[in-house]
C-alpha positions as MATLAB code, in Angstrom:
seq = 'MKNLRAKVSAFVGRIFGGSTDATPANIADSGLEQGEAVLARCSGRSVRPYSTRDFGREPYHGARSVIVMPILAPHILKHVRAGLGPGMIAFIGTQTSLADPAPSGTEIVVGRGSTQFDILRVAASDAVNYDMGTEDLIARLQRWDKDIGIDIYAAQTDLIQLRLKSLPNDVGAFAQEVYSFCPDIVDQGAGSLHELASEIERTKELTLWWD';
ca = [
      -6.848  -21.279   53.693;
      -5.696  -17.941   55.076;
      -2.038  -18.760   54.396;
      -3.061  -19.550   50.808;
      -4.854  -16.303   50.375;
      -1.981  -14.382   51.964;
       0.587  -16.235   49.446;
      -1.677  -15.226   46.540;
      -1.921  -11.748   47.671;
       1.714  -11.423   48.051;
       2.445  -12.919   44.682;
      -0.140  -10.577   42.904;
       1.453   -7.695   44.870;
       4.925   -8.595   43.492;
       3.686   -8.647   39.867;
       1.796   -5.399   39.906;
       4.062   -3.283   41.905;
       2.884   -4.129   45.423;
      -0.682   -3.531   44.838;
      -3.475   -6.078   44.599;
      -5.850   -3.826   42.966;
      -4.482   -4.147   39.424;
      -7.491   -3.546   37.286;
      -7.310   -3.248   33.551;
      -7.607    0.570   34.123;
      -4.538    0.586   36.281;
      -2.692   -1.460   33.745;
      -3.769    0.780   30.941;
      -2.604    3.844   32.901;
       0.769    2.178   33.511;
       1.019    1.711   29.668;
       0.242    5.378   28.888;
       2.937    6.402   31.584;
       5.441    4.205   29.900;
       4.483    5.609   26.472;
       4.858    9.133   27.836;
       8.378    8.283   29.111;
       9.377    6.926   25.691;
       7.953   10.042   24.049;
      10.025   12.355   26.173;
      13.119   10.263   25.802;
      12.970   10.008   21.848;
      11.979   13.595   21.354;
      13.663   15.567   24.145;
      10.617   17.598   24.525;
       8.209   18.198   27.176;
       5.195   15.984   26.958;
       1.796   17.401   27.115;
      -0.867   15.440   29.026;
      -3.172   15.374   25.988;
      -3.280   15.047   22.361;
      -5.469   17.229   19.873;
      -8.379   16.711   17.759;
     -10.727   19.008   15.629;
      -7.725   20.510   13.855;
      -5.751   20.908   17.080;
      -8.636   22.876   18.856;
      -9.811   20.056   21.189;
      -7.579   18.338   23.819;
      -7.906   14.613   24.205;
      -6.708   13.451   27.549;
      -6.647    9.798   26.647;
      -3.369   10.271   24.983;
      -0.066   12.129   25.323;
       1.812   14.288   22.775;
       4.790   16.454   21.985;
       5.494   19.219   19.462;
       8.429   18.726   17.270;
      10.060   20.227   13.984;
       8.020   18.784   11.152;
      11.216   17.519    9.395;
      12.140   15.404   12.485;
       8.738   13.878   13.041;
       9.057   10.835   10.912;
      12.519    9.971   12.462;
      11.278   10.616   15.990;
       8.123    8.594   15.370;
      10.204    5.639   14.301;
      12.161    5.565   17.625;
       8.998    6.054   19.567;
       7.240    3.094   18.066;
      10.355    0.860   18.539;
      10.336    1.773   22.304;
       6.504    1.157   22.985;
       5.273   -2.029   24.570;
       2.169   -3.883   23.622;
      -1.374   -2.073   23.782;
       0.237    1.279   22.765;
       0.167    3.156   19.429;
       2.169    6.070   18.158;
       1.507    8.384   15.164;
       1.925   11.792   13.916;
      -0.946   13.774   14.835;
      -2.111   17.431   14.116;
       0.199   19.010   11.650;
      -1.554   22.200   10.879;
      -3.415   23.493   14.171;
      -6.160   25.927   14.087;
      -6.013   26.426   17.948;
      -5.359   30.084   19.114;
      -2.518   30.340   19.727;
      -1.271   27.535   17.459;
       1.869   25.699   18.391;
       4.716   25.921   16.022;
       5.443   22.398   14.806;
       4.033   18.857   14.209;
       2.410   16.752   16.967;
       3.568   13.227   17.719;
       1.062   11.165   19.834;
       1.096    8.075   22.005;
      -2.076    6.451   23.241;
      -3.649    3.162   23.909;
      -4.498    0.803   21.211;
      -4.592   -2.901   20.146;
      -4.097   -2.195   16.328;
      -3.117    0.731   14.038;
      -6.804    1.338   13.353;
      -7.026    2.852   16.826;
      -4.925    5.662   15.519;
      -8.012    6.929   13.747;
     -10.050    6.710   16.915;
      -7.552    8.618   19.017;
      -7.254   11.212   16.387;
     -11.162   11.204   15.860;
     -10.517   11.307   11.915;
     -13.528   11.540    9.843;
     -14.873   12.532    6.385;
     -18.028   14.280    7.497;
     -18.276   16.256    4.233;
     -18.720   12.878    2.489;
     -20.948   11.422    5.142;
     -18.300    9.053    6.443;
     -17.429    8.749   10.267;
     -14.374    7.270   11.781;
     -15.585    3.622   11.728;
     -16.402    4.142    7.948;
     -12.906    5.035    7.270;
     -11.603    2.199    9.468;
     -13.676   -0.309    7.510;
     -12.156    0.684    4.292;
      -8.514    0.865    5.521;
      -8.886   -2.592    7.009;
      -9.910   -4.015    3.820;
      -6.852   -2.478    2.220;
      -4.741   -3.969    4.959;
      -6.074   -7.376    4.335;
      -5.496   -7.152    0.654;
      -2.011   -5.428    0.409;
      -0.974   -4.480    3.936;
      -0.852   -0.904    5.038;
       1.085    1.109    7.701;
      -0.885    4.094    9.082;
       1.619    6.553   10.401;
      -0.361    9.895   10.635;
      -3.833   10.879   11.212;
      -5.733   14.077   12.220;
      -9.207   15.362   11.839;
      -9.655   15.146    8.039;
      -6.369   13.618    6.834;
      -4.558   10.102    6.987;
      -1.249    9.071    5.807;
      -0.179    5.559    5.068;
       2.365    3.439    3.435;
       1.507    0.319    1.323;
       3.463   -2.754    2.210;
       2.952   -4.089   -1.126;
       1.521   -2.875   -4.570;
      -1.903   -4.137   -5.698;
      -2.118   -6.423   -8.662;
      -4.037   -3.801  -10.661;
      -2.769   -0.423   -9.633;
      -5.069    1.349  -11.927;
      -8.223   -0.356  -10.399;
      -6.692    0.527   -7.057;
      -6.378    4.180   -7.919;
      -9.973    4.334   -9.004;
     -11.026    2.723   -5.814;
      -8.896    5.533   -3.820;
     -10.425    8.183   -5.925;
     -14.072    6.915   -5.245;
     -13.100    6.853   -1.515;
     -11.338   10.012   -1.357;
     -12.118   12.454   -4.339;
      -9.920   15.224   -3.104;
      -6.708   13.187   -3.600;
      -7.254   13.707   -7.499;
      -9.522   16.804   -7.643;
      -7.283   18.768   -5.317;
      -3.988   16.684   -5.776;
      -2.792   14.370   -8.418;
      -5.169   15.873  -11.136;
      -5.919   12.623  -12.970;
      -6.305    8.946  -12.190;
      -3.306    8.165  -14.387;
      -1.118   10.517  -12.293;
      -2.502    9.078   -9.097;
      -1.596    5.509  -10.264;
       1.869    6.744  -11.129;
       2.336    8.317   -7.664;
       1.205    5.072   -5.960;
       3.615    3.062   -7.938;
       6.457    5.366   -7.230;
       5.906    6.203   -3.589;
       3.908    3.275   -2.235;
       2.207    5.966   -0.105;
      -1.209    7.662    0.166;
      -2.295   10.890    1.765;
      -5.968   10.932    2.063;
      -7.919   14.016    2.919;
     -11.596   15.185    2.821;
     -12.028   18.947    2.655;
];
């Protein structure tokens, strides 16, 4: 029995880098370290030991981030996502920081997550001005993802950007739903439901924000 326990201990040690205390927390930390390495390699920038919430003013130490030129952010994000393993997410974070002093550039974030909806949780996105918290936003986006498929690629305090994997059968009705969910997309953006529907058909993208 002692020999069996020794063999099991040695086997576990080989799998988890010589340690037999590979708890889920240890594994998660390893994933974050791997994500940090990918982020550094793809961006060529120094990695911050946090991402930001609350318009860039609140550090969140459960994620990592870099600041890059805004025009390069989508390209870098594509490569970061390709290099990450399971259980990790990457997205464009704070784009306009209210921190003092504010960094010059756009944030790219890596963090732990099992689905793209964890992006909103890491970013702490909400629509408090419309009485919607993070989980309320997630519930709506999950429904859209089930119906037409979406790819959330950016999130910050009061803004979410996503791509539609397919167009809804009735784009006009979908535009009305989007407007009900996010009035600012028309009132401060497209200007009319007709124009919003046209933009959805043309770009297959949505930028949602709640001022």
